[in-house]
C-alpha positions in Angstrom: 22.8 12.5 3.7 20.6 15.4 4.9 18.3 17.1 2.3 18.6 20.9 1.9 15.5 23.1 2.1 13.5 23.5 -1.2 14.7 26.4 -3.4 12.9 29.7 -3.5 10.5 30.7 -6.2 12.1 31.4 -9.6 11.1 34.9 -10.7 10.4 33.8 -14.2 9.2 30.2 -14.4 9.8 28.3 -17.7 6.9 28.5 -20.1 4.4 25.7 -19.7 5.9 24.6 -16.3 4.0 25.9 -13.3 6.3 26.4 -10.4 4.6 28.3 -7.5 6.5 29.2 -4.4 4.3 27.1 -2.2 2.4 24.5 -4.2 -1.0 23.5 -2.8 -0.6 20.4 -0.6 -2.8 18.2 -2.8 -0.4 19.1 -5.7 2.7 18.2 -3.7 1.1 14.9 -2.5 1.0 12.2 -5.1 2.8 8.8 -5.1 3.2 8.7 -1.4 -0.4 9.6 -0.6 -1.8 7.2 -3.2 0.5 4.4 -2.1 -0.3 4.9 1.6 -4.1 5.0 1.0 -4.0 1.9 -1.2 -2.5 0.1 1.7 -5.9 0.3 3.5 -7.6 -1.9 0.8 -10.5 -4.3 1.6 -8.0 -7.1 2.3 -6.1 -4.8 4.7 -9.4 -3.8 6.3 -10.1 -7.5 6.9 -6.7 -7.9 8.6 -7.2 -4.9 10.8 -10.7 -6.0 11.7 -9.5 -9.4 12.7 -6.8 -7.9 14.9 -9.3 -5.7 16.6 -12.0 -8.4 17.0 -9.6 -11.1 18.2 -7.3 -9.0 20.5 -9.2 -5.9 21.2 -6.9 -2.9 21.6 -4.0 -5.2 22.3 -2.4 -4.9 18.9 -2.9 -1.1 18.3 0.7 -0.5 19.3 1.9 -2.2 16.1 0.4 0.5 13.9 2.0 3.3 15.9 5.4 1.4 16.0 5.3 0.6 12.3 4.7 4.2 11.0 8.3 5.4 11.1 9.5 2.1 9.7 7.0 2.3 6.9 7.9 5.9 6.1 11.6 5.0 5.9 11.2 2.1 3.5 8.7 3.9 1.3 10.9 7.0 1.1 13.8 4.7 0.1 11.6 3.1 -2.6 10.7 6.6 -3.9 14.3 7.7 -3.9 15.4 4.7 -5.9 12.8 5.5 -8.6 13.5 9.3 -8.7 17.3 9.0 -8.6 17.7 6.3 -11.2 14.6 6.7 -13.4 13.9 3.0 -13.0 11.6 1.0 -10.7 12.6 -1.6 -8.1 12.5 -4.5 -10.6 14.5 -2.6 -13.2 17.2 -1.8 -10.6 17.3 -5.4 -9.3 17.7 -6.7 -12.8 20.7 -4.4 -13.4 22.5 -5.3 -10.1 21.5 -8.8 -9.0 21.3 -12.4 -10.5 18.3 -13.2 -12.7 17.1 -16.1 -10.5 16.8 -13.7 -7.5 14.8 -11.2 -9.6 12.5 -13.9 -11.1 11.8 -15.4 -7.6 10.9 -12.0 -6.1 8.7 -10.9 -9.0 6.9 -14.2 -9.1 6.0 -14.1 -5.4 5.0 -10.5 -5.8 2.6 -11.2 -8.7 1.1 -14.3 -7.0 0.4 -12.4 -3.8 -1.0 -9.4 -5.8 -3.4 -11.7 -7.7 -4.7 -13.2 -4.5 -5.2 -9.7 -3.1 -7.0 -8.6 -6.2 -9.4 -11.5 -5.9 -10.0 -10.9 -2.2 -10.5 -7.1 -2.8 -12.9 -7.6 -5.7 -14.9 -10.2 -3.7 -15.1 -7.8 -0.7 -16.2 -4.9 -2.9 -18.9 -7.1 -4.4 -20.0 -8.3 -1.0 -20.1 -4.7 0.4 -22.3 -3.5 -2.5 -24.6 -6.5 -2.0 -25.0 -5.6 1.7 -25.9 -2.1 0.7 -28.3 -2.6 -2.2 -28.7 -6.4 -2.7 -28.1 -8.2 -5.9 -25.5 -10.6 -7.3 -22.1 -10.3 -5.5 -20.1 -12.0 -8.3 -21.5 -9.8 -11.0 -20.6 -6.7 -9.0 -17.0 -8.1 -8.6 -16.7 -8.5 -12.3 -18.0 -5.0 -13.0 -15.6 -3.5 -10.5 -12.8 -5.4 -12.2 -13.7 -4.3 -15.7 -14.3 -0.7 -14.7 -10.8 -0.3 -13.1 -9.1 -1.9 -16.1 -10.8 0.4 -18.5 -9.9 3.4 -16.4 -6.3 2.3 -16.0 -5.8 1.5 -19.6 -7.6 4.3 -21.4 -7.5 7.3 -19.0 -4.8 9.9 -19.3 -2.2 9.4 -16.6 -2.5 12.8 -15.0 -6.3 12.6 -14.9 -6.2 9.1 -13.5 -3.8 10.2 -10.7 -6.2 13.0 -9.8 -9.1 10.4 -9.6 -7.0 8.3 -7.3 -6.2 11.3 -5.1 -9.8 12.1 -4.6 -10.6 8.4 -3.8 -8.3 8.7 -0.8 -11.1 10.7 0.8 -13.1 7.5 1.1 -10.8 6.5 4.0 -12.2 9.2 6.2 -15.2 6.9 6.5 -13.3 4.9 9.1 -12.2 8.0 11.0 -15.9 8.9 11.4 -17.0 5.4 12.5 -14.7 5.3 15.5 -16.4 8.4 16.9 -19.9 7.0 16.3 -19.2 4.0 18.6 -18.3 4.2 22.3 -14.5 4.0 22.5 -12.7 3.9 25.9 -9.9 6.3 25.0 -7.9 5.8 28.2 -7.6 2.1 27.5 -6.6 2.9 23.9 -3.8 5.2 25.1 -2.4 2.5 27.4 -2.5 -0.1 24.6 -0.6 2.3 22.3 2.3 3.0 24.6 2.4 -0.1 26.8 2.3 -3.1 24.5 1.3 -6.5 26.0 3.2 -8.9 23.7 2.3 -12.6 23.7 4.5 -15.2 22.0 1.6 -17.5 21.0 1.1 -18.7 17.4 -2.2 -16.8 17.1 -0.7 -13.5 18.3 2.5 -13.8 16.2 0.5 -14.7 13.1 -1.6 -11.5 13.4 1.4 -9.4 14.2 3.2 -10.6 11.0 -0.1 -10.2 9.0 -0.4 -6.6 10.3 3.2 -5.8 9.4 2.8 -7.7 6.0 -0.2 -5.5 5.3 1.4 -2.2 6.3 4.9 -2.9 5.0 4.2 -4.8 1.8 6.4 -5.4 -1.3 3.8 -4.2 -3.8 3.9 -0.8 -2.1 7.6 -0.6 -2.7 7.3 -1.3 -6.4 4.4 1.0 -6.9 5.8 4.1 -5.3 9.2 3.8 -7.0 7.4 3.4 -10.4 5.2 6.4 -9.8 8.2 8.5 -9.2 9.5 7.3 -12.6 6.1 8.2 -14.1 6.4 11.7 -12.7 9.7 12.1 -14.4 8.2 11.0 -17.7 5.1 13.2 -17.4 6.9 16.5 -16.4 8.9 18.0 -19.3 11.3 19.7 -16.9 12.0 16.6 -14.8 14.9 14.2 -15.2 16.3 11.4 -13.0 18.4 12.9 -10.3 21.5 11.1 -11.3 21.3 13.1 -14.5 20.0 16.4 -13.0 21.4 16.6 -9.4 20.4 20.3 -9.2 16.7 19.1 -8.9 17.5 17.1 -5.8 16.8 19.5 -3.0 13.2 20.2 -4.1 12.4 16.7 -5.2 13.8 14.9 -2.2 12.0 17.3 0.1 8.7 16.7 -1.8 9.2 12.9 -1.6 9.8 13.1 2.2 6.6 15.2 2.8 4.5 13.1 0.4 5.7 9.9 2.0 5.3 10.9 5.6 1.8 12.3 5.1 0.7 9.4 3.0 2.0 6.7 5.4 0.7 8.7 8.4 -2.7 8.8 6.8 -2.6 5.1 6.1 -1.6 4.0 9.6 -4.1 6.4 11.2 -6.9 4.9 9.2 -5.7 1.3 10.0 -5.6 2.2 13.7 -9.2 3.6 13.6 -10.4 0.3 12.0 -8.7 -1.7 14.8 -10.2 0.6 17.4 -13.7 0.4 15.9 -13.8 -3.4 15.8 -12.2 -3.7 19.2 -14.7 -1.3 20.8 -17.7 -3.1 19.2 -17.0 -6.6 18.0 -14.4 -7.7 20.6 -16.4 -6.0 23.3 -19.4 -8.1 22.4 -17.6 -11.4 22.1 -17.3 -11.5 18.3 -13.7 -12.5 17.8 -13.6 -14.3 14.4 -13.8 -11.9 11.4 -12.6 -13.3 8.1 -13.6 -10.5 5.7 -14.2 -6.8 5.6 -17.8 -7.3 4.7 -18.3 -9.5 7.7 -16.9 -6.7 9.8 -19.4 -4.3 8.3 -22.3 -6.7 8.7 -21.4 -7.4 12.4 -21.3 -3.7 13.1 -25.0 -3.2 12.1 -26.7 -4.6 15.3 -24.0 -3.2 17.6 -23.2 0.2 16.3 -26.3 0.9 14.2 -27.1 1.2 10.5 -25.3 4.4 9.9 -21.9 3.0 11.1 -22.6 -0.2 9.0 -23.3 1.9 5.9 -20.3 4.1 6.3 -18.0 1.1 6.9 -19.4 -0.7 3.8 -19.1 2.4 1.5 -15.5 2.7 2.7 -14.7 -0.8 1.5 -15.9 0.0 -2.0 -13.9 3.3 -2.1 -10.7 1.8 -0.8 -11.1 -1.1 -3.2 -11.4 1.2 -6.2 -8.1 2.8 -5.0 -6.2 -0.4 -4.4 -7.1 -2.4 -7.5 -5.1 -0.3 -9.9 -2.1 -0.3 -7.5 -2.1 -4.1 -7.2 -2.5 -4.7 -10.9 -0.2 -1.9 -11.8 2.7 -2.9 -9.5 2.5 -6.4 -11.0 2.7 -5.0 -14.5 5.6 -2.7 -13.7 7.6 -5.5 -12.1 7.0 -8.0 -14.9 7.6 -5.3 -17.5 10.9 -4.2 -16.2 12.1 -7.8 -15.6 11.4 -8.8 -19.2 12.3 -5.5 -20.8 8.8 -4.4 -22.0 7.7 -0.8 -22.5 6.0 0.1 -19.2 4.1 3.1 -17.9 0.5 4.3 -17.4 1.5 7.5 -19.2 2.1 5.4 -22.4 -0.6 4.9 -25.0 -2.0 1.3 -25.0 -0.5 0.5 -28.4 3.0 1.5 -27.2 2.9 -0.8 -24.1 0.7 -3.7 -25.1 2.3 -6.3 -22.8 2.2 -3.9 -19.9 -1.5 -3.2 -20.2 -2.3 -6.8 -21.0 -0.7 -7.8 -17.7 -3.0 -5.3 -15.8 -6.0 -6.8 -17.6 -5.0 -10.4 -17.0 -4.0 -9.9 -13.4 -7.4 -8.3 -12.7 -9.3 -11.0 -14.7 -7.5 -13.7 -12.6 -8.6 -11.8 -9.5 -12.2 -11.9 -10.7 -12.0 -15.6 -11.6 -10.8 -16.4 -8.1 -14.2 -15.4 -6.9 -15.9 -17.9 -9.4 -13.5 -20.8 -8.6 -13.6 -23.3 -5.7 -10.5 -21.5 -4.3 -11.6 -19.3 -1.4 -9.8 -16.0 -1.9 -10.8 -14.9 1.6 -9.0 -17.7 3.3 -6.0 -17.1 1.0 -6.2 -13.4 1.8 -5.0 -13.5 5.4 -2.2 -15.9 4.5 -1.2 -13.7 1.6 -0.6 -10.9 4.2 1.6 -13.3 6.2 3.5 -14.3 3.0 4.0 -10.6 2.1 5.4 -10.1 5.6 7.9 -12.9 5.0 8.7 -12.1 1.4 9.2 -8.4 2.3 12.4 -9.3 4.2 14.7 -10.3 1.2 13.2 -7.4 -0.9 14.0 -4.9 1.8 17.6 -6.3 2.2 18.2 -5.9 -1.5 16.7 -2.4 -1.5 18.9 -1.3 1.4 22.0 -2.7 -0.2 21.0 -1.1 -3.6 20.3 2.3 -2.1 23.5 2.5 -0.1 25.9 1.9 -3.0 27.4 4.4 -5.4 27.1 2.0 -8.4 23.3 2.2 -8.2 22.7 5.6 -6.6 25.7 7.7 -7.6 26.0 10.6 -5.2 22.5 9.9 -3.7 23.3 7.1 -1.3 21.3 7.0 1.9 22.3 9.3 4.7 23.0 7.7 8.1 19.6 8.5 9.6 17.5 7.0 6.8 19.8 4.1 6.5 19.5 3.3 10.2 15.7 3.3 10.2 15.6 1.4 6.9 17.7 -1.4 8.4 15.7 -1.3 11.6 12.5 -1.8 9.5 14.2 -4.8 7.8 15.3 -6.3 11.1 11.8 -5.9 12.6 10.2 -7.7 9.6 12.8 -10.4 9.8 12.3 -10.8 13.6 8.5 -11.0 13.2 8.9 -13.7 10.5 11.3 -15.7 12.7 8.9 -15.3 15.7 6.1 -16.7 13.6 8.1 -19.7 12.5 9.5 -20.4 16.0 6.0 -20.4 17.5 4.3 -22.3 14.7 4.2 -25.7 16.2 3.4 -24.6 19.8 
């Protein structure tokens, strides 16, 4: 189903609803931009750094190849939320057996808590590298601060904070131009992939795909579209207000394509930076984003190290609420709670308690014998495997009239969505097939 062009300006906009003919780009960008930027969290930075350090430029093609697939599956997620007025979990609950929903939501929450722990630890380590002091205390402060903002800030103000935090990702764009990068070799690696069916190669490929195409991103973007409906007095789910579809579906597409393009470009720059510095100097084992920053110091200089470390903190502040929030949305819709960051804390107690508990568990992982950093890489692999059944259900859901009414997927988006699902499935099968070799 092709989307018509957005409607022209109304000569007399409704009172209290601002509807300019060409809204500023930052106003148009929202759920897609924030979702894409949160994908480059400290745990993602560690995965991208490991890919660059271990394989040089050899895996950069994955990020170029995955961009249209990521755009398609995230656009489908956003459409589900905007059309139905419910998130992914709410729709799964309505159309699929309870055991399926419980299994998916449980795996999502477990992976998110591990990610939260790893991100908080990386942020604490990055701040310690910059100013010294107690890493664990910093991790706890970051956790407490994000919970307080998420619970007590007005939704529209909080979203604007998250939008500005996306600027922290430009740190990684700058670093790649500070270090010496052989752009000819980069171009060859992007367009002529050298694929190796070894366990190490396949594991990193699945980790990269699991980091860029991750279930928590599906849940978050769908729910943020639902929040937009709740916040705007003139907005309704498209199944109840189909006349809003041309403008809204066009906005979703622009928002998603820009957000995912930004996300994958930054990820590519991180791979290029670590490939041109760490891999080129024989440093091939990077377990954390802070290790990557520290390893850059003697090779690329203090400025590159500082920019890289500051970026870790900025991206972490962006990712923490997305990880905790997507868990709360999924659990809340599964169990029928009142959910939404636009709600007052007293009106959605279980929802906000879930955010607080998930973040607290992430903090506690850093104080426990469990090494969240070792669990981190494998959580990306798990996400890559778990994404497959979630994507299958989403594709089935978004292609049927019982769920989407007259807004089922058009042929083009459906084709790319199923291709993304097949690629994730093939990567998971390839990992399993090469595991014992």
